[in-house]
C-alpha positions in Angstrom: -85.4 -110.1 -86.7 -85.7 -113.9 -86.0 -89.1 -115.0 -85.1 -89.5 -118.5 -83.7 -93.1 -119.8 -83.8 -94.8 -122.2 -81.4 -94.7 -125.1 -83.8 -91.0 -125.0 -84.0 -90.7 -124.6 -80.2 -93.0 -127.5 -79.7 -90.6 -129.8 -81.5 -87.9 -129.3 -78.9 -87.6 -131.8 -75.9 -87.6 -128.8 -73.5 -88.8 -130.7 -70.5 -85.6 -132.5 -70.7 -83.2 -129.9 -72.1 -84.3 -126.9 -69.9 -84.5 -128.6 -66.5 -81.0 -127.7 -65.3 -81.4 -124.1 -66.5 -84.7 -123.8 -64.6 -83.2 -125.4 -61.5 -80.3 -122.6 -61.8 -82.9 -119.9 -62.3 -84.1 -120.5 -58.8 -80.7 -120.5 -57.3 -79.8 -117.4 -59.1 -82.3 -115.7 -57.0 -80.4 -116.5 -53.9 -76.8 -116.2 -54.9 -76.9 -112.7 -56.1 -76.9 -113.3 -59.9 -80.5 -112.3 -60.5 -81.9 -108.9 -61.5 -85.6 -109.1 -61.0 -87.7 -105.8 -61.2 -91.4 -105.9 -60.1 -93.8 -107.8 -62.1 -96.2 -105.8 -64.3 -99.8 -107.0 -63.7 -102.9 -105.9 -65.7 -106.2 -107.4 -64.3 -109.2 -107.7 -66.9 -112.0 -108.6 -64.5 -114.6 -108.0 -66.9 -113.1 -110.8 -69.1 -112.1 -113.1 -66.4 -108.4 -112.5 -67.5 -105.3 -111.0 -66.6 -101.8 -110.3 -68.2 -98.3 -110.4 -66.6 -95.3 -108.7 -67.8 -92.0 -110.1 -66.5 -88.5 -109.3 -67.3 -85.2 -110.1 -65.7 -81.5 -111.0 -66.1 -79.1 -113.5 -64.8 -75.5 -112.1 -64.4 -73.3 -113.5 -67.1 -76.1 -114.6 -69.6 -75.9 -113.5 -73.2 -79.5 -112.4 -73.1 -82.2 -110.9 -71.0 -85.9 -111.6 -71.6 -89.1 -109.5 -71.7 -92.2 -111.6 -71.5 -95.8 -110.9 -71.9 -98.1 -113.7 -70.5 -101.9 -113.5 -70.5 -104.5 -115.9 -68.9 -108.0 -115.8 -70.3 -109.8 -118.4 -68.0 -113.1 -118.5 -70.1 -111.2 -119.7 -73.1 -111.4 -123.6 -72.5 -115.3 -123.3 -72.8 -114.7 -121.8 -76.3 -112.2 -124.5 -77.2 -109.3 -122.3 -76.8 -106.2 -122.5 -74.5 -106.4 -120.3 -71.4 -102.8 -119.0 -71.7 -101.0 -117.2 -74.4 -98.0 -114.8 -74.8 -94.6 -114.3 -76.3 -90.9 -113.7 -75.1 -88.4 -111.1 -76.4 -84.9 -112.2 -76.1 -82.4 -109.2 -76.1 -78.6 -109.3 -76.3 -76.8 -108.1 -73.2 -73.8 -107.2 -75.3 -75.5 -104.8 -77.8 -79.1 -104.3 -76.9 -80.3 -105.8 -80.1 -83.3 -108.1 -80.2 -81.8 -111.6 -80.7 -85.3 -113.2 -81.3 -89.0 -113.1 -80.7 -90.3 -116.3 -79.4 -93.8 -116.5 -80.5 -94.6 -119.3 -78.2 -98.3 -118.3 -77.5 -97.7 -119.2 -73.9 -96.0 -122.6 -74.5 -92.6 -121.6 -72.9 -94.3 -120.2 -69.9 -96.3 -123.4 -69.5 -93.2 -125.6 -69.9 -91.0 -123.5 -67.5 -93.8 -123.4 -64.9 -94.3 -127.1 -65.2 -90.6 -127.8 -64.8 -90.4 -125.3 -61.9 -93.2 -127.1 -60.1 -91.7 -130.5 -60.7 -88.3 -129.3 -59.4 -89.9 -128.0 -56.2 -91.9 -131.1 -55.7 -89.1 -133.5 -56.1 -86.9 -131.5 -53.9 -89.4 -131.3 -51.0 -91.5 -134.5 -51.1 -90.8 -137.5 -48.8 -88.4 -140.0 -49.9 -91.1 -142.6 -50.3 -93.6 -140.4 -51.9 -95.4 -142.2 -54.7 -99.0 -141.1 -54.8 -99.3 -137.7 -56.4 -102.6 -135.6 -56.5 -103.0 -133.1 -59.2 -105.6 -130.4 -58.5 -107.0 -129.0 -61.7 -107.7 -130.3 -65.2 -106.2 -127.6 -67.4 -102.9 -127.2 -69.4 -100.8 -126.9 -66.4 -102.2 -130.1 -64.8 -101.0 -132.0 -67.9 -97.6 -130.4 -67.9 -97.0 -131.0 -64.3 -97.6 -134.7 -64.8 -95.3 -134.7 -67.8 -92.5 -132.8 -66.0 -92.8 -135.0 -62.9 -92.6 -138.1 -65.0 -89.6 -136.7 -66.8 -87.6 -135.7 -63.6 -88.6 -138.5 -61.1 -86.5 -141.5 -60.7 -89.2 -143.5 -59.0 -92.6 -145.0 -60.0 -95.5 -142.5 -59.6 -99.2 -142.9 -59.4 -101.3 -139.8 -60.2 -104.8 -138.9 -59.4 -106.3 -135.8 -61.3 -109.2 -133.8 -59.8 -111.5 -131.9 -62.1 -114.7 -130.2 -61.4 -116.3 -132.7 -63.7 -115.3 -136.2 -64.6 -115.4 -135.2 -68.2 -112.6 -132.7 -67.7 -110.7 -134.9 -65.5 -110.9 -137.9 -68.0 -109.8 -135.6 -70.7 -106.5 -135.1 -68.9 -106.1 -139.0 -68.8 -106.8 -139.3 -72.5 -104.2 -136.6 -73.4 -101.6 -138.3 -71.3 -102.2 -141.9 -72.5 -98.8 -141.9 -74.3 -97.0 -141.8 -70.9 -98.2 -145.3 -70.0 -98.5 -144.2 -66.3 -101.2 -145.1 -63.8 -103.5 -142.0 -63.7 -106.9 -142.0 -62.2 -109.6 -139.2 -62.3 -111.8 -138.0 -59.5 -114.2 -135.2 -58.6 -113.7 -136.0 -54.7 -111.2 -133.5 -53.7 -111.1 -134.5 -50.1 -110.3 -138.2 -50.9 -107.5 -137.0 -53.3 -106.0 -135.0 -50.6 -106.1 -137.7 -47.9 -104.6 -140.3 -50.1 -101.7 -138.3 -51.7 -98.2 -138.1 -50.5 -97.7 -134.8 -52.7 -100.2 -132.5 -54.1 -99.8 -130.0 -57.0 -102.5 -127.3 -57.4 -102.9 -125.8 -60.8 -106.3 -123.8 -60.7 -107.0 -120.0 -61.1 -109.4 -120.4 -58.0 -110.3 -117.3 -56.1 -111.4 -119.2 -53.0 -109.8 -121.9 -51.1 -110.3 -125.4 -52.4 -108.2 -127.4 -50.0 -109.0 -127.6 -46.3 -106.4 -128.0 -43.6 -108.2 -131.0 -42.1 -107.7 -133.0 -45.2 -103.9 -132.8 -45.2 -102.0 -135.3 -43.0 -98.5 -135.3 -41.6 -95.8 -135.9 -44.3 -97.7 -134.3 -47.2 -96.0 -131.9 -49.5 -98.0 -129.3 -51.5 -96.7 -127.3 -54.4 -99.2 -124.5 -55.0 -98.9 -123.1 -58.6 -102.3 -121.5 -59.3 -102.2 -118.2 -57.0 -100.0 -115.9 -59.1 -102.1 -112.8 -58.9 -104.1 -110.8 -56.4 -107.3 -112.4 -55.4 -106.3 -116.0 -56.1 -106.1 -118.6 -53.4 -106.2 -122.5 -53.5 -105.4 -123.5 -49.9 -107.2 -122.7 -46.7 -105.2 -120.1 -44.7 -105.3 -122.3 -41.7 -103.3 -125.0 -43.6 -100.6 -122.5 -44.6 -100.4 -121.3 -40.9 -100.2 -125.0 -39.8 -97.5 -126.1 -42.2 -94.1 -127.0 -40.6 -92.0 -125.6 -43.6 -93.0 -122.9 -46.1 -91.0 -122.4 -49.3 -91.2 -119.6 -51.9 -89.7 -118.8 -55.3 -89.5 -115.2 -54.4 -90.8 -113.9 -51.0 -91.9 -110.5 -51.9 -94.1 -112.0 -54.8 -95.5 -114.8 -52.8 -96.4 -112.7 -49.8 -97.9 -110.0 -52.0 -100.0 -111.9 -54.4 -99.2 -115.6 -54.2 -100.7 -118.4 -52.2 -99.2 -117.2 -49.0 -100.6 -113.6 -49.3 -103.8 -114.3 -47.5 -102.0 -115.8 -44.6 -99.6 -112.9 -44.5 -102.5 -110.5 -44.5 -104.1 -112.3 -41.7 -100.7 -112.1 -39.9 -100.5 -115.8 -39.2 -97.3 -116.2 -41.1 -94.3 -113.9 -41.4 -91.6 -113.5 -44.1 -89.0 -115.1 -41.8 -90.9 -118.4 -42.1 -90.5 -118.4 -45.9 -87.4 -120.3 -47.2 -86.2 -119.6 -50.7 -86.5 -122.7 -52.9 -83.1 -121.6 -54.6 -81.4 -121.9 -51.3 -82.7 -125.4 -50.7 -81.6 -126.4 -54.3 -78.1 -125.0 -53.7 -77.8 -126.7 -50.2 -77.6 -123.3 -48.5 -80.9 -124.0 -46.6 -82.8 -127.0 -45.3 -85.8 -128.4 -47.1 -88.0 -131.0 -45.4 -86.7 -131.9 -41.9 -88.7 -135.0 -41.2 -91.1 -137.5 -42.9 -93.8 -135.9 -40.8 -93.4 -132.3 -41.9 -96.2 -130.7 -43.9 -94.4 -128.7 -46.4 -95.8 -126.2 -48.9 -94.1 -124.3 -51.8 -95.7 -121.3 -53.2 -94.5 -120.6 -56.7 -95.6 -117.3 -58.4 -93.1 -117.6 -61.3 -90.0 -115.5 -61.7 -88.4 -114.0 -64.7 -85.2 -115.8 -64.4 -87.1 -119.0 -65.5 -88.1 -117.1 -68.7 -84.6 -116.2 -69.3 -83.5 -119.7 -68.5 -85.8 -121.4 -71.0 -85.3 -118.9 -73.7 -81.6 -119.3 -73.4 -82.0 -123.0 -73.6 -84.1 -122.6 -76.9 -81.6 -120.2 -78.5 -78.6 -122.5 -77.7 -80.4 -125.5 -78.9 -81.1 -123.8 -82.2 -77.6 -122.3 -82.5 -79.0 -118.7 -82.3 -77.1 -117.3 -79.4 -74.9 -114.4 -80.5 -77.2 -113.6 -83.5 -79.3 -110.4 -83.7 -80.8 -110.4 -87.2 -82.6 -112.9 -89.3 -86.0 -114.3 -90.4 -88.8 -116.6 -89.1 -87.4 -119.9 -87.7 
């Protein structure tokens, strides 16, 4: 069996290589190519942690993927990353295990970052330049790297953290980008000055108030991917002009939009699939004054897409036996 470790995966320029595949992963959900069983979810409330098991298939692909992804949210205080996991790539021809991607959460982090950047660049105003990042963890860093990689315009970032120490740590880690990035603990000011906002926290209560968001703002909500999480005030979701989802049944069940759905202030009919926007089958933003929100809970086609990209880059597609790579 081929086992590819995190160190080998980290050498690959996946924010560039995997972007087309992640984009197609969204479209596959809307054009009938995706097979997405329900997500397995294991809460560990006593540990402030959870685990997701995702698996799916894109018709025509040489592999399907089964992924285990855990979030242990007290880990940063221990000097450890909050996310970990692995992906198992299985041949769709023979059922053999092609490879175990022992990424310890890296591939999930990268595909999530790319997915958020793809949604943000598809839905922000054409003149958007000021980007607010809510959160100071791993995903905040990757969202900035992904947006810098995908955007064809100059961007200015502001990172909000619960402490200046944490926010400034993001700036230090991203110094190699040479981008204008500021740090703040004033979330209201960040929201009022940002053209687009990306939220990346595991918050269990709303952080962003409706009154802070002006016309024309786009929000990509990444953090609420399990029951009980919520980053946006329900009134803000209800007020938005356009709502977008990676997968409606997930978003309305346990994503950012779930609280608004339970309060019956939004219905599924208002939720537009991001894949349909990317393929041109549905409208995205309709005017520069629209408030738009994308709720991304993560879909298994993204895991298949990034795993396929890795195996293709390493020349391993079609092989089913081997050793550590």
